[in-house]
C-alpha positions in Angstrom: 66.9 263.6 136.7 69.8 265.1 134.7 69.5 268.4 133.0 68.8 268.6 129.3 72.1 267.9 127.6 73.1 269.8 124.4 75.2 268.4 121.6 78.6 269.5 122.9 78.2 268.2 126.5 78.7 264.4 126.5 77.8 262.3 129.5 78.3 258.6 130.3 76.0 256.5 128.3 75.6 252.8 129.3 74.5 251.5 125.9 76.5 251.3 122.8 74.8 252.7 119.8 75.4 252.9 116.0 78.8 254.0 114.7 79.6 257.4 116.3 82.3 259.2 118.3 83.0 257.4 121.6 81.9 259.3 124.7 79.3 261.4 122.7 75.9 260.0 123.5 74.0 262.6 121.5 76.1 261.9 118.4 75.3 258.2 118.8 71.6 259.0 119.1 71.9 261.1 116.0 73.5 258.2 114.2 70.6 255.9 115.3 68.2 258.5 114.0 69.9 258.6 110.7 70.0 254.8 110.4 66.3 254.6 111.4 65.3 257.1 108.7 67.3 255.0 106.2 65.5 251.9 107.4 62.1 253.6 107.1 63.0 254.6 103.5 63.9 251.0 102.7 60.6 249.8 104.2 58.7 252.3 102.0 60.8 251.3 98.9 60.0 247.7 99.5 56.3 248.5 99.6 56.5 250.6 96.4 58.3 247.7 94.7 55.7 245.1 95.4 54.4 243.5 92.2 50.9 242.2 92.5 50.3 241.2 88.8 50.7 237.4 89.5 49.1 237.2 92.9 45.5 238.4 92.3 42.7 236.4 90.8 40.9 239.3 89.1 40.8 243.0 88.7 38.7 243.5 91.8 41.2 241.8 94.1 44.0 243.7 92.4 42.2 247.0 93.1 41.7 246.2 96.7 45.2 245.0 97.2 46.7 248.0 95.4 44.6 250.3 97.7 46.0 248.6 100.7 49.5 248.9 99.4 49.0 252.6 98.7 47.8 253.1 102.2 50.8 251.3 103.6 53.1 253.5 101.5 51.4 256.6 102.9 51.7 255.3 106.4 55.5 254.9 106.0 56.0 258.5 105.0 58.9 260.1 106.9 57.8 263.6 108.0 61.0 265.7 107.8 59.9 268.2 110.6 58.6 265.4 112.9 60.9 263.4 115.2 61.0 259.7 114.2 61.5 258.8 117.8 61.1 261.0 120.9 62.3 258.7 123.7 64.3 255.7 124.8 63.9 253.0 127.4 66.7 251.0 128.9 65.2 247.9 130.5 67.0 246.2 133.3 66.0 242.9 131.7 65.3 242.5 128.0 61.5 242.3 127.2 62.3 240.2 124.1 62.1 241.6 120.6 59.2 239.3 119.8 57.3 241.0 122.6 58.1 244.5 121.5 55.0 244.7 119.3 52.8 242.3 121.4 49.1 242.2 122.2 47.2 244.6 124.5 47.8 244.2 128.2 51.0 242.1 128.1 53.9 243.0 130.4 57.6 242.6 129.4 59.1 239.3 130.3 62.4 239.4 132.3 65.3 238.1 130.3 69.0 237.9 131.2 70.2 240.7 128.9 70.2 244.5 129.0 67.8 246.0 126.3 67.5 249.4 124.8 64.4 250.5 122.9 63.7 253.7 121.0 60.1 254.9 121.2 58.5 256.7 118.3 55.4 257.3 116.3 55.6 254.1 114.2 57.5 250.8 114.1 60.7 250.8 112.1 62.8 247.7 111.5 66.1 247.0 109.8 66.8 244.7 106.9 67.0 241.7 109.3 63.6 242.6 110.8 65.1 243.8 114.1 63.3 246.8 115.6 65.0 250.1 115.4 62.1 252.2 116.6 59.2 250.8 118.6 55.6 252.0 118.1 54.5 254.1 121.1 51.3 252.0 121.3 53.2 248.7 121.8 52.9 247.2 125.3 56.6 247.4 125.8 56.4 251.2 125.2 53.9 251.7 128.0 56.6 252.3 130.8 57.7 255.4 128.8 54.5 257.0 130.0 53.8 255.1 133.2 57.1 254.2 134.9 58.0 256.1 138.1 60.3 255.9 141.0 57.7 254.1 143.0 57.0 251.7 140.1 59.9 251.7 137.6 58.4 248.8 135.7 61.8 247.2 135.1 63.1 250.3 133.5 66.6 251.5 134.5 66.7 254.7 132.4 64.2 256.8 130.5 65.6 259.2 128.0 63.7 262.1 126.4 64.9 263.9 123.3 64.7 267.5 122.3 64.2 268.4 118.6 64.2 271.4 116.4 62.1 270.4 113.4 63.3 266.9 112.7 66.8 267.4 114.0 67.8 265.9 117.4 69.3 268.7 119.5 69.3 267.5 123.1 68.5 264.7 125.5 67.5 264.3 129.1 68.0 261.2 131.3 65.9 259.9 134.2 67.4 257.0 136.2 64.4 255.2 137.6 66.5 252.5 139.3 68.6 255.0 141.2 66.9 255.8 144.5 69.4 258.6 145.2 68.2 260.6 142.2 65.4 262.9 143.2 62.1 263.3 141.3 62.2 266.4 139.1 60.1 267.9 136.3 61.3 267.1 132.9 62.6 270.3 131.2 62.3 268.8 127.7 58.7 267.7 128.5 57.9 271.2 129.7 59.4 272.8 126.7 57.5 270.5 124.3 54.2 271.3 126.1 54.9 275.1 125.9 56.4 275.1 122.4 54.8 277.8 120.2 52.6 276.5 117.4 51.7 277.6 113.9 49.1 275.7 111.9 46.9 272.8 112.8 46.8 270.8 116.1 49.9 268.6 116.8 49.9 265.1 118.3 51.0 264.8 122.0 52.6 261.4 121.6 55.8 262.6 123.2 54.1 264.2 126.2 51.3 261.9 127.2 50.9 261.9 131.0 50.2 258.8 133.1 46.5 259.7 133.7 46.1 260.4 130.0 47.8 257.2 129.0 45.3 255.1 131.2 42.5 256.5 129.1 44.3 256.2 125.8 45.0 252.4 126.4 41.6 251.5 127.8 40.0 248.6 126.0 37.8 248.7 122.9 34.9 246.9 124.5 34.1 249.7 127.0 33.0 253.3 126.4 34.8 256.2 128.1 33.7 259.7 128.9 36.4 262.3 129.6 35.4 265.4 131.5 38.3 267.9 131.0 38.7 271.6 131.5 40.5 273.8 129.0 44.1 272.7 128.2 43.8 269.3 129.9 44.4 267.6 126.5 41.0 265.8 126.3 40.8 266.2 122.5 44.3 264.9 122.0 43.6 262.0 124.4 40.6 261.0 122.3 42.5 261.1 119.0 45.4 259.1 120.5 42.9 256.6 121.9 41.7 256.1 118.3 45.2 255.6 117.1 45.8 253.1 119.9 42.6 251.1 119.3 43.5 250.9 115.5 46.9 249.5 116.5 45.5 247.0 119.1 42.4 245.9 117.1 43.2 246.8 113.5 41.4 243.9 111.8 38.2 244.4 113.7 38.1 248.1 113.3 39.0 247.8 109.6 35.8 245.9 109.2 33.6 248.0 111.4 35.1 251.5 110.9 36.0 254.4 113.1 34.6 258.0 113.2 35.6 261.3 114.9 32.7 263.7 115.4 33.5 267.3 116.0 31.4 270.5 116.6 32.1 272.2 113.3 34.3 272.1 110.1 36.8 274.6 111.5 37.5 272.3 114.4 37.8 269.2 112.2 40.2 271.0 109.9 42.3 272.0 113.0 42.6 268.4 114.2 42.8 266.6 110.9 46.6 266.2 110.8 46.9 264.5 114.2 46.0 260.9 113.1 47.9 261.0 109.8 51.0 262.1 111.8 50.6 258.9 113.8 50.3 256.8 110.7 46.5 256.4 110.8 44.8 257.5 107.5 41.5 255.6 107.5 39.5 257.5 110.2 36.5 259.4 109.0 35.6 262.8 110.4 32.2 264.5 110.5 30.0 266.9 112.3 26.6 265.8 113.7 25.0 267.9 110.9 27.0 265.8 108.4 25.7 262.5 109.9 22.0 263.5 109.7 22.2 265.4 106.4 19.0 263.8 104.9 17.7 267.1 103.6 19.1 270.5 102.8 19.2 272.9 105.8 17.8 276.3 104.8 16.0 277.4 107.9 16.8 278.2 111.5 15.0 277.7 114.8 14.7 280.1 117.7 16.2 278.8 121.0 12.8 277.6 122.3 11.9 275.6 119.2 15.4 274.1 119.0 15.3 273.1 122.6 12.0 271.3 122.3 13.0 269.6 119.0 16.2 268.4 120.7 14.4 267.0 123.7 14.4 263.2 124.1 10.6 263.2 124.3 10.5 263.8 120.6 11.7 260.3 120.0 8.5 258.9 121.5 6.4 261.5 119.5 8.0 260.2 116.3 7.5 256.6 117.2 3.8 257.2 117.9 3.4 259.1 114.7 5.1 256.4 112.7 3.2 253.4 114.1 -0.1 255.3 113.7 0.1 254.3 110.1 -0.4 250.6 111.0 -4.1 249.6 110.9 -5.7 246.3 111.8 -7.0 244.3 108.9 -10.7 244.5 108.2 -10.9 242.1 105.3 -9.4 238.6 104.7 -6.7 238.0 102.1 -7.6 235.6 99.3 -4.7 234.1 97.3 -5.5 232.4 94.0 -3.1 229.7 92.8 -4.2 227.7 89.9 -7.7 226.4 90.5 -7.4 226.7 94.3 -8.3 229.7 96.5 -6.6 230.1 99.8 -8.3 232.4 102.4 -6.6 234.0 105.4 -9.3 235.5 107.7 -9.0 239.0 109.1 -8.7 237.8 112.7 -5.6 235.7 111.8 -4.1 238.6 109.9 -4.7 240.8 113.0 -2.9 238.3 115.1 0.1 238.3 112.7 0.2 242.2 112.8 0.1 242.2 116.6 2.9 239.7 116.9 5.1 241.9 114.7 4.2 245.0 116.8 5.0 243.1 120.0 8.5 242.1 118.6 9.4 245.8 118.6 11.5 245.5 115.5 12.1 248.3 113.0 9.0 249.5 111.2 10.6 248.7 107.8 11.8 245.3 108.9 8.3 244.4 110.2 6.8 245.6 106.9 9.1 243.4 105.0 8.3 240.4 107.2 4.5 240.8 107.0 4.0 239.3 103.5 6.2 236.3 104.4 4.1 235.8 107.6 0.9 235.9 105.5 2.4 233.5 103.0 3.4 231.2 105.8 -0.3 231.1 106.9 -1.3 230.1 103.3 1.4 227.4 103.3 0.0 225.9 106.5 -3.4 225.6 104.8 -1.7 224.0 101.7 0.0 221.4 103.9 -3.2 220.5 105.7 -4.8 220.0 102.3 -2.1 217.4 101.4 0.2 219.6 99.3 4.0 219.8 99.8 4.9 223.5 99.2 8.5 224.6 99.5 10.3 227.9 100.1 9.8 228.9 96.4 6.0 228.6 96.8 6.1 230.7 100.0 8.1 233.5 98.1 5.7 233.4 95.3 2.7 233.7 97.6 4.4 236.7 99.4 4.7 238.4 96.0 1.0 237.7 95.2 -1.0 240.8 94.3 -3.6 240.2 97.0 -0.9 239.9 99.6 0.9 243.1 98.4 -2.4 245.0 98.4 -3.2 243.9 102.0 0.3 244.9 103.2 0.0 248.3 101.5 -3.2 249.0 103.5 -2.2 247.5 106.8 1.5 248.4 107.0 2.1 251.2 104.4 5.6 252.5 103.5 6.5 255.7 105.3 9.1 258.2 104.2 10.9 259.6 107.3 11.1 263.2 105.9 7.4 263.2 105.0 6.6 262.0 108.5 8.4 264.9 110.1 7.0 267.3 107.5 3.4 266.3 108.5 4.3 266.4 112.2 5.6 269.9 112.1 2.9 271.2 109.7 -0.3 269.5 111.0 -1.4 270.8 114.4 -3.9 268.0 114.9 -1.5 265.3 113.9 1.1 266.7 116.3 -1.3 267.1 119.2 -2.5 263.5 118.8 0.9 262.0 119.0 2.4 264.4 121.5 -0.4 264.0 124.0 1.0 263.6 127.5 4.5 264.4 126.2 4.5 268.0 125.0 2.3 270.8 126.4 0.4 273.3 124.2 3.2 275.9 124.4 5.8 273.4 123.4 3.7 272.2 120.5 3.2 275.8 119.3 6.9 276.4 119.6 7.8 273.7 117.0 4.8 274.0 114.7 5.5 275.7 111.5 3.5 279.0 111.0 3.0 278.0 107.4 3.1 274.3 106.5 5.5 273.4 103.7 4.0 271.8 100.5 6.7 269.2 100.1 10.0 267.9 101.5 12.0 269.8 98.9 10.2 273.2 99.4 10.4 273.0 103.3 12.9 275.2 105.0 14.4 272.6 107.2 16.5 273.5 110.3 19.4 271.7 111.7 17.2 270.3 114.5 14.7 269.1 111.9 17.3 266.9 110.2 18.0 265.2 113.6 14.2 264.4 113.8 14.3 263.0 110.3 17.3 260.9 111.3 15.5 259.5 114.3 12.5 258.6 112.1 14.8 257.0 109.5 16.2 254.8 112.2 12.8 253.8 113.4 12.1 252.7 109.8 15.4 251.0 109.1 18.3 250.4 111.5 21.3 252.8 111.1 24.6 250.9 110.4 26.9 250.8 113.5 30.6 251.5 113.5 33.2 249.9 115.7 34.2 253.1 117.5 33.1 256.7 117.6 34.9 259.6 119.2 32.5 262.5 120.1 34.3 265.7 120.9 32.9 268.9 122.5 29.9 266.7 123.5 28.6 269.0 126.1 26.8 271.1 123.4 24.7 268.3 122.0 20.9 267.9 122.6 19.5 264.6 123.7 18.3 263.9 120.2 21.7 264.6 118.8 23.2 262.2 121.4 20.7 259.6 120.1 21.8 260.3 116.5 25.5 259.7 117.4 24.7 256.8 119.6 22.9 254.8 116.9 26.2 255.0 114.9 27.9 252.9 117.6 25.1 250.6 119.0 27.3 247.5 118.5 30.6 249.4 119.0 32.1 251.7 121.7 32.5 255.4 122.2 34.9 257.9 123.6 33.0 261.0 124.7 35.0 264.2 125.3 33.8 267.5 126.8 33.6 270.1 129.5 30.3 270.8 131.2 31.6 274.4 131.9 31.9 275.0 128.1 28.4 274.2 127.2 27.2 277.1 125.0 23.8 276.0 123.8 20.5 276.5 125.6 20.2 272.7 125.7 23.7 272.0 126.9 24.4 268.9 128.9 23.7 269.2 132.6 25.4 265.9 133.6 27.4 263.2 131.9 25.2 260.5 133.3 22.2 262.0 131.6 24.1 262.5 128.3 25.5 258.9 128.3 22.0 257.5 128.8 20.8 259.4 125.7 23.9 258.1 123.8 23.0 254.6 124.7 26.1 254.1 126.8 24.9 254.4 130.4 27.7 252.1 131.7 30.5 254.2 130.2 33.3 255.1 132.7 33.6 258.8 133.4 37.1 260.1 133.8 38.1 263.6 134.9 41.2 265.4 133.8 42.1 268.4 136.0 45.8 269.0 135.2 46.1 271.8 132.7 49.0 271.5 130.3 48.2 274.1 127.7 46.6 277.2 129.4 49.0 279.4 131.5 48.4 279.7 135.2 47.4 283.4 135.2 45.0 282.9 132.4 43.2 279.8 133.8 43.0 281.4 137.2 41.3 284.5 135.8 38.9 282.4 133.6 38.0 280.2 136.6 36.3 283.2 138.3 33.3 282.3 136.0 33.0 278.7 137.2 30.8 279.3 140.2 28.3 281.0 137.8 28.4 278.5 135.0 29.2 275.1 136.5 28.9 275.1 140.3 30.8 272.3 141.9 33.1 271.6 138.9 36.7 271.5 139.9 38.8 274.3 138.4 41.8 273.3 136.2 45.1 273.4 137.9 47.8 274.5 135.5 51.1 272.7 135.7 52.8 275.3 133.5 56.0 276.7 135.0 55.7 279.8 132.8 52.8 281.9 134.2 52.3 283.3 130.7 51.4 286.8 129.5 48.2 288.2 130.9 46.8 291.7 130.6 43.5 293.5 130.7 43.5 296.8 128.8 41.1 299.6 128.3 40.6 300.5 124.6 39.1 303.4 122.8 38.2 301.6 119.5 39.2 299.2 116.8 42.5 301.0 116.2 43.7 299.9 119.7 42.7 296.4 118.9 44.8 296.4 115.7 47.7 297.9 117.6 47.5 295.1 120.2 47.5 292.5 117.3 50.7 294.0 115.9 52.3 293.9 119.3 51.4 290.2 119.8 52.6 289.4 116.3 56.1 290.5 117.3 56.2 287.3 119.5 56.8 283.8 118.2 53.7 281.7 117.5 50.1 282.0 116.3 47.7 284.8 117.3 44.0 284.6 117.6 41.8 287.7 117.7 38.5 286.5 119.2 35.4 288.7 119.3 31.6 288.5 119.6 30.1 287.5 116.2 28.4 290.8 115.7 31.7 292.7 116.0 33.5 290.6 113.3 32.5 292.9 110.4 33.9 296.0 112.2 37.1 294.3 113.1 37.4 292.9 109.5 37.3 296.5 108.2 39.8 297.7 110.8 42.3 295.0 109.9 41.9 295.6 106.2 42.4 299.3 106.6 45.5 298.7 108.6 46.9 296.3 106.0 47.2 293.5 108.5 46.7 290.1 106.9 44.7 287.4 108.6 42.9 284.1 108.0 39.6 282.7 109.2 39.1 279.6 111.4 39.8 276.5 109.4 42.3 278.2 107.1 45.9 277.3 107.8 48.2 280.0 109.1 51.7 280.5 107.7 54.9 282.0 108.9 54.0 285.3 107.2 50.3 285.2 108.2 49.9 284.1 111.8 46.8 286.1 112.8 43.3 284.4 112.8 40.1 286.4 113.2 37.8 284.1 115.2 34.1 284.6 115.8 33.4 283.6 119.4 30.9 281.0 118.2 33.7 279.1 116.4 36.4 279.4 119.1 35.6 276.2 120.9 38.3 273.5 120.6 40.8 275.9 118.9 44.1 277.1 120.5 46.5 279.9 119.7 49.8 280.8 121.3 48.5 284.3 122.0 44.9 285.4 122.1 43.6 289.0 121.9 40.1 288.9 123.3 37.9 291.8 122.2 35.0 293.1 124.4 34.1 290.4 126.8 30.7 292.0 127.6 29.8 291.9 123.9 30.5 288.1 123.9 28.1 287.6 126.8 25.4 289.8 125.4 25.5 288.1 121.9 24.0 284.9 123.5 20.3 284.3 124.2 20.8 284.1 128.0 23.4 285.1 130.5 24.5 281.6 131.5 25.2 280.7 127.9 26.9 284.0 127.4 29.2 283.5 130.4 30.0 279.9 129.2 30.9 281.3 125.8 33.1 283.9 127.5 34.8 281.1 129.5 35.6 279.2 126.2 37.1 282.3 124.6 39.2 283.2 127.7 40.8 279.7 127.6 42.1 279.5 124.0 45.5 280.9 124.8 48.6 278.7 125.2 51.2 281.4 126.0 49.4 284.6 126.7 46.1 286.5 126.8 45.4 290.2 126.3 41.9 291.5 126.9 40.8 294.8 125.4 37.5 296.5 126.3 35.7 299.8 126.0 32.5 298.6 127.8 32.8 297.5 131.5 33.8 294.0 132.1 31.1 291.5 133.2 30.7 291.7 137.0 31.4 288.0 137.3 35.0 288.7 136.2 35.6 291.7 138.5 
């Protein structure tokens, strides 16, 4: 592989480009970049100039079409600080322009001509429709990520580009067809991985590795679980998988929808720019709490109560409690029509009810079917008497007052929130339906000390809302999406997995997480168990062990905790050439922490001051007294304010160029048990991209020393 080539060092370039000085490949690439940007502007102008006044039948169609055009215009935005293309492939044989944007799984077809393709974030074509930039998701782009000396995939040369902002500054060539050229690490790739960051998470479209690309391009029909340690890029892989699936199955997912589920709002804000940068604007984002927000959360549970409420056994408790409302008919139903009276005896009604119970359909659906079943029994009697009733007669009988009254008694309507309200407030009702499932201590743990009077007055907890969501699904099926990405999944309870899983019962899922970073008392013990609760037991589990973001010295230090928090889990192997800054310092108080912040702020990039939640007020006062500006997680940093003060409970999923970790022992002791505390510490230790400084007055946890 050749070294990175700056602008003033021309090399031989086998492919002629757009008008530029001869013998200057970088100048030709810059000319192609300029021409591509002009073509993208033209594509956007064409979309803006579309006149739909004479092509829509009514105002509804006009609104829908205009919305689609507006989304297309947004997707064609040229981000000035983002490279329009980041790589180039020189095929030994042309794959064919018509194949450049082909369907999933296709391989380039050998042709008799040499072909050059520039790979970028979105497709760009010129006025004649010829491609100038190929979408990274196209099959013909796949060799940019997968080709190697052993399998060049018909690629003669792979070129990577270096950028400053949106300006092309360097390039690097790899001749895959030249056996004499040795394998080497890409300097530009390494620089892009290690590049300092300010602001929200970036896409990794230019640096996707072969093992990541396999996950990104896996099909829509199957679910995938990615176990990945800190810095392995699992979140980015999940987001790029969404972008790929939207490209490969756009029409289907446009109908069924896609959703990204994250652990908290700060995390979602951190990742929210990744998909728009890839041209995808229609992906919804939510937390699990957002999905199950049936009631206002005003209360909290202790760890024991939350663990029991989150246990999968609660699903059966709820099912029993719900179906206890169904009672067998004791009286016949008599329907009067005109001068005739039609009688459905109690034993026949009981048979109808038992048939509906045996079908195991939703409680609400069965309740809606019951009057029609009773009406059908009446119609059978009418036909035997020589009448010829039709569907309108059956509907009329189903709406008959006597039928309605019978349904109300036999299969009453049940409000999910009221069901959970009674279950948590009525000891006898709970004991009856939890028999053989929950022991006495577990029932006491979740039973309210003082029953609430109504749904509105109850102080619901986050775990309660998940129970209500389960009950709501038992009553009426939850609509399913086409694909759901679940990030930081290791922290979910079984009941939360069920809540997410019913949002993709007919679709697929991408599950992302790290068992070592589980920081809840109910954290996942194994992915097989978690996937079963999610309803995706056949999902493929992939493991990412190559660390791209966390420096070697930092991940090596943090990995001292693995035997104590996740025995048997393989530690992350950092591939970073730069070992990174790493120091452990004694401190005498908050002033030393502020001084360390100032020191790190002299370096390029973002700085995160991470501390145990109880220490945040003291550090807030210290930073204010020192006149050192900072933002909170979820707020965007700027060039002038690059420091973020991060409670340890919100650190998961976030990254900073430099991290100052305050008082590791306090982070452990702030959690309800040591294992959870050590896992929280492991999370906070691995948020650094370029360097980590630890300050402490109390002794370090023995597991680190």
